[in-house]
N, CA, C and O of each residue as an XYZ file, in Angstrom:
352
protein
N       3.961      7.946    -25.567
C       4.401      6.836    -26.612
C       3.703      6.544    -27.203
O       2.719      6.435    -26.471
N       3.201      6.067    -29.004
C       1.805      5.739    -29.657
C       1.503      5.021    -29.243
O       2.123      4.001    -29.544
N       0.338      4.835    -28.216
C      -0.467      3.429    -28.358
C      -0.927      2.288    -29.297
O      -1.098      1.101    -29.020
N      -1.121      3.083    -30.745
C      -1.429      1.851    -31.752
C       0.203      1.258    -31.829
O       0.312      0.033    -31.769
N       1.302      1.967    -31.943
C       2.383      1.367    -32.120
C       2.275      0.233    -30.680
O       1.810     -0.905    -30.618
N       2.992      1.208    -29.489
C       2.606     -0.106    -28.553
C       2.586     -1.541    -28.491
O       1.786     -1.691    -27.567
N       2.978     -2.890    -28.904
C       2.777     -3.797    -28.587
C       3.379     -4.629    -26.865
O       4.454     -4.433    -26.298
N       2.487     -5.335    -26.524
C       2.805     -6.551    -25.753
C       3.251     -7.874    -26.295
O       2.474     -8.485    -27.028
N       4.904     -8.581    -25.889
C       5.002     -9.809    -26.556
C       5.068    -11.025    -25.521
O       6.057    -11.427    -24.908
N       3.877    -11.463    -25.489
C       4.180    -13.127    -24.857
C       4.959    -14.095    -25.223
O       4.613    -14.884    -26.102
N       6.150    -14.175    -24.583
C       6.804    -15.592    -24.820
C       5.944    -16.846    -23.896
O       5.601    -16.967    -22.720
N       5.805    -17.784    -25.313
C       4.624    -19.391    -24.766
C       5.428    -20.440    -25.337
O       5.908    -20.701    -26.440
N       5.395    -21.066    -23.919
C       6.364    -22.216    -24.730
C       5.386    -23.441    -24.736
O       4.599    -23.772    -23.849
N       5.575    -23.911    -25.699
C       4.970    -24.900    -26.649
C       5.418    -26.246    -25.429
O       6.374    -26.129    -24.661
N       4.714    -27.196    -25.464
C       4.899    -28.398    -25.605
C       4.470    -29.784    -26.615
O       3.818    -29.945    -27.646
N       5.389    -30.815    -25.489
C       6.271    -31.279    -25.505
C       7.841    -31.119    -26.264
O       8.875    -31.667    -25.881
N       7.707    -30.346    -27.261
C       8.841    -30.108    -27.635
C      10.195    -28.552    -27.397
O      11.242    -28.216    -27.949
N       9.510    -28.140    -26.501
C      10.272    -26.780    -25.672
C      10.786    -25.714    -26.038
O      11.763    -25.066    -25.660
N       9.745    -25.548    -27.108
C       9.978    -24.135    -27.756
C       8.870    -23.172    -27.983
O       7.706    -23.538    -27.825
N       9.145    -22.057    -28.318
C       8.358    -20.750    -27.974
C       8.411    -19.992    -28.893
O       9.239    -19.585    -29.708
N       7.210    -19.834    -28.594
C       6.225    -18.116    -30.103
C       6.200    -17.523    -29.626
O       6.612    -17.707    -28.481
N       5.748    -16.349    -29.971
C       6.178    -14.931    -30.217
C       4.586    -14.246    -30.089
O       4.490    -13.549    -31.099
N       3.210    -14.124    -29.246
C       2.577    -13.872    -29.213
C       2.041    -11.355    -29.708
O       2.261    -10.194    -29.362
N       1.812    -11.633    -30.008
C       1.687    -10.418    -30.009
C       0.120     -9.631    -29.515
O      -0.669     -9.574    -30.457
N      -0.208     -9.261    -28.696
C      -0.717     -8.821    -27.913
C      -1.000     -6.920    -27.684
O      -0.207     -6.077    -27.265
N      -2.154     -6.794    -28.061
C      -2.113     -5.020    -27.983
C      -2.658     -4.910    -26.157
O      -3.605     -5.354    -25.509
N      -1.461     -4.070    -25.868
C      -1.921     -3.861    -24.656
C      -3.033     -3.102    -24.130
O      -2.885     -1.968    -24.583
N      -4.036     -3.138    -23.431
C      -5.040     -2.803    -22.680
C      -5.412     -1.428    -21.589
O      -5.025     -1.277    -20.430
N      -6.143     -0.678    -22.276
C      -5.748      0.890    -21.460
C      -6.861      0.981    -20.881
O      -7.326      2.078    -20.569
N      -7.649     -0.481    -20.573
C      -9.564      0.012    -19.660
C      -8.855     -1.011    -18.058
O      -9.147     -2.202    -17.941
N      -8.471     -0.702    -17.606
C      -8.931     -1.414    -15.551
C      -9.670     -1.316    -15.564
O     -10.381     -0.386    -15.945
N     -10.069     -3.281    -14.683
C     -11.334     -3.311    -13.971
C     -11.259     -2.311    -12.333
O     -10.214     -2.082    -11.725
N     -12.429     -1.927    -11.977
C     -13.016     -1.272    -10.706
C     -13.841     -1.139    -10.256
O     -14.863     -0.478    -10.440
N     -13.360     -2.005     -9.343
C     -14.754     -2.845     -8.375
C     -15.416     -1.192     -8.372
O     -14.992     -0.088     -8.714
N     -17.199     -1.943     -7.543
C     -17.561     -0.694     -7.387
C     -17.405      0.010     -6.001
O     -17.810      1.163     -5.856
N     -16.944     -0.537     -5.201
C     -16.702     -0.060     -3.873
C     -15.666      1.351     -4.427
O     -15.906      2.549     -4.279
N     -14.427      0.668     -5.121
C     -13.559      1.912     -5.759
C     -14.177      3.135     -6.420
O     -13.790      4.303     -6.450
N     -15.286      2.519     -6.962
C     -16.082      3.846     -8.372
C     -16.927      5.082     -6.906
O     -17.026      6.308     -6.951
N     -17.349      4.197     -5.872
C     -17.467      4.943     -5.586
C     -16.390      5.756     -4.355
O     -16.605      6.952     -4.160
N     -15.515      5.223     -3.741
C     -14.304      6.609     -2.996
C     -13.924      6.915     -4.217
O     -14.564      7.967     -4.198
N     -13.144      6.928     -5.926
C     -13.130      8.094     -6.602
C     -14.319      8.908     -6.459
O     -13.999      9.945     -5.878
N     -15.828      8.880     -6.802
C     -16.720      9.733     -6.600
C     -16.323     11.082     -5.464
O     -16.115     12.296     -5.469
N     -16.398      9.763     -4.421
C     -16.884     10.785     -3.532
C     -14.804     11.885     -3.073
O     -14.422     13.033     -2.847
N     -14.504     11.183     -3.135
C     -12.837     12.343     -2.915
C     -13.038     13.285     -4.411
O     -12.286     14.232     -4.639
N     -14.044     12.922     -5.285
C     -13.469     14.208     -7.033
C     -15.289     15.255     -5.581
O     -15.065     16.452     -5.401
N     -16.279     14.861     -5.053
C     -16.786     15.595     -4.534
C     -16.675     16.118     -3.591
O     -17.305     17.123     -3.264
N     -15.426     15.258     -2.619
C     -14.989     16.167     -1.551
C     -13.636     16.131     -1.237
O     -12.996     15.729     -0.265
N     -13.365     16.644     -2.284
C     -11.809     17.312     -2.698
C     -10.891     17.186     -0.995
O     -10.122     16.312     -0.596
N     -11.289     18.199     -0.452
C     -10.652     18.202      1.323
C     -10.826     17.162      2.401
O     -10.760     17.291      3.623
N     -11.052     16.156      1.696
C     -10.756     14.481      2.541
C      -9.892     14.161      2.587
O      -9.492     13.670      3.643
N      -9.016     14.249      1.391
C      -7.428     13.734      1.836
C      -6.702     14.551      2.535
O      -5.530     14.230      2.342
N      -6.773     15.529      3.318
C      -6.058     16.702      4.661
C      -6.413     16.506      4.927
O      -5.732     15.548      5.290
N      -7.822     16.253      5.642
C      -8.896     15.927      6.914
C      -8.656     14.729      6.989
O      -9.488     14.330      7.803
N      -7.609     13.245      6.435
C      -7.887     12.263      6.547
C      -5.822     12.610      6.997
O      -5.610     11.806      7.905
N      -4.560     13.344      6.737
C      -4.368     13.152      7.147
C      -3.964     13.899      8.335
O      -2.958     13.577      8.968
N      -4.854     15.082      8.730
C      -4.600     15.656      9.865
C      -5.145     14.451     10.965
O      -4.345     13.873     11.701
N      -6.430     14.193     10.973
C      -6.665     13.144     11.897
C      -5.240     11.491     11.961
O      -4.950     10.718     12.874
N      -4.839     11.593     10.815
C      -3.477     10.472     11.765
C      -2.396     10.950     12.213
O      -1.581     10.365     12.927
N      -2.348     11.987     11.828
C      -1.648     12.788     12.719
C      -1.823     12.783     14.222
O      -0.755     12.606     14.807
N      -2.660     12.898     14.845
C      -2.985     13.138     15.716
C      -3.233     12.341     16.842
O      -3.698     12.564     17.959
N      -2.591     10.873     15.975
C      -3.103      9.203     16.101
C      -1.162      8.722     16.280
O      -0.475      8.615     17.297
N      -0.891      8.577     15.153
C       0.238      8.107     14.996
C       1.230      8.825     14.092
O       1.972      7.947     13.651
N       1.537      9.843     13.679
C       2.481     10.951     13.738
C       2.814     11.686     14.667
O       2.371     12.793     14.971
N       3.749     10.967     15.220
C       4.770     11.541     16.212
C       6.025     11.407     16.189
O       6.556     10.509     15.536
N       6.604     12.154     16.796
C       8.463     12.448     16.661
C       8.073     11.704     17.967
O       7.079     11.745     18.692
N       9.703     10.729     17.998
C      10.125      9.410     19.052
C      11.170     10.421     19.908
O      12.233     11.005     19.696
N      10.216     10.263     20.992
C      11.422     10.388     22.395
C      12.603     10.330     23.118
O      13.201      9.412     23.679
N      12.874     11.910     22.933
C      14.124     11.404     23.166
C      15.117     10.556     24.087
O      14.539      9.818     24.885
N      16.625     10.537     24.114
C      17.337      9.154     24.728
C      16.522     10.003     26.816
O      15.999      9.391     27.748
N      16.827     11.450     26.660
C      16.787     11.604     28.375
C      14.844     10.989     28.409
O      14.396     10.092     29.124
N      14.130     11.773     27.475
C      12.768     11.050     28.251
C      12.310      9.444     27.954
O      11.482      8.857     28.650
N      12.746      9.068     27.224
C      13.229      7.442     27.447
C      13.873      6.386     29.114
O      13.508      5.390     29.739
N      15.012      7.439     29.187
C      14.839      7.096     30.675
C      14.180      7.866     31.704
O      14.032      7.652     32.907
N      13.939      8.497     31.200
C      13.070      9.233     32.869
C      11.511      8.755     32.804
O      10.726      9.259     33.607
N      10.971      7.619     31.691
C      10.443      6.736     31.336
C      10.480      5.372     32.289
O       9.539      4.893     32.922
N      11.789      4.911     32.206
C      11.735      3.629     32.334
C      12.215      3.001     33.897
O      12.630      1.952     34.389
N      11.745      4.828     34.421
C      12.900      4.527     36.434
C      11.094      4.294     36.349
O      11.084      3.783     37.469
N       9.999      4.267     36.049
C       8.293      4.387     36.043
C       7.909      2.988     35.988
O       6.931      2.567     36.605
N       8.877      2.036     35.047
C       8.329      0.695     35.090
C       8.087     -0.065     35.863
O       9.022      0.096     36.647
N       7.255     -1.125     36.414
C       6.643     -2.031     36.850
C       7.688     -3.024     36.462
O       7.943     -3.266     35.282
N       8.436     -3.733     37.711
C       9.821     -4.872     37.389
C       8.408     -5.977     37.078
O       7.265     -5.589     37.320
N       8.655     -7.188     36.591
C       7.532     -7.528     36.651
C       8.380     -9.021     37.236
O       9.596     -8.969     37.056
N       7.882    -10.256     37.873
C       8.374    -11.113     38.429
C       9.060    -12.512     37.315
O       8.407    -12.168     36.330
N       9.532    -13.250     37.013
C       9.499    -14.416     36.124
C       8.759    -15.257     35.579
O       8.475    -15.636     34.443
N       8.434    -15.532     36.903
C       7.397    -16.433     37.913
C       6.151    -15.568     38.239
O       6.658    -14.450     38.319
N       4.787    -15.409     38.483
C       4.112    -14.962     38.699
C       3.493    -15.555     39.115
O       2.450    -15.131     38.619
N       3.104    -16.641     39.977
C       2.276    -17.617     40.665
C       3.259    -17.258     41.495
O       2.936    -18.139     42.292
N       4.520    -16.559     42.225
C       4.839    -16.986     44.299
C       4.262    -16.030     45.053
O       4.329    -16.088     46.281
């Protein structure tokens, strides 16, 4: 879409009459980018393999398959039964 033609219309109520006005606004193409975000983007440009390393490291601890029902049953046999009142 051509950005020169594209416009954003904003509807604003006028008080106390309850009328509405339409304001044509030019869309902004530039967004705010914090210093930290600039640093991360530059770091990712300099180290393109970092994303794959992050995924590998995440898979070590978090991306695990769920245990099968048989494994869950065998694990429940070794659970410690807690008393409802622990001061007996």
